[in-house]
C-alpha positions in Angstrom: 76.4 52.3 13.5 76.8 53.6 9.9 76.2 50.2 8.3 73.6 51.6 5.9 75.9 54.3 4.5 78.1 53.4 1.6 81.8 54.1 1.9 81.5 57.0 -0.5 78.6 58.5 1.5 80.6 58.2 4.7 83.6 59.8 3.1 81.5 62.7 1.9 79.9 63.1 5.3 83.4 63.2 6.9 84.8 65.7 4.4 81.7 68.0 4.9 82.0 67.7 8.7 85.6 68.8 8.5 84.7 71.7 6.2 81.9 72.9 8.5 84.0 72.4 11.7 81.4 70.3 13.2 81.7 68.8 16.8 85.0 67.0 17.3 83.2 64.0 18.8 81.2 63.6 15.7 84.2 63.8 13.5 86.0 61.2 15.7 83.0 58.9 15.3 83.2 59.2 11.5 86.9 58.6 11.6 86.5 55.4 13.7 84.0 54.0 11.2 86.2 54.9 8.2 89.1 53.1 9.9 86.9 50.1 10.6 86.2 50.0 6.9 89.8 50.2 6.0 89.6 53.7 4.4 92.8 55.6 4.3 92.2 58.9 6.2 95.5 60.4 5.1 94.2 60.3 1.5 90.9 61.8 2.4 92.4 64.6 4.5 94.7 65.6 1.5 91.6 66.2 -0.6 89.9 68.4 2.1 93.0 70.7 2.5 
């Protein structure tokens, strides 16, 4: 679904979605794609907090 986005762009979108408190379903969709790419969500979440 997010094939055309680089990992970095996807991470930025995820961080922004969290900051803006966007729809939970959208955030879950981003999380699933990040996990599929092997990105460590725990590290990303530390940077957002």
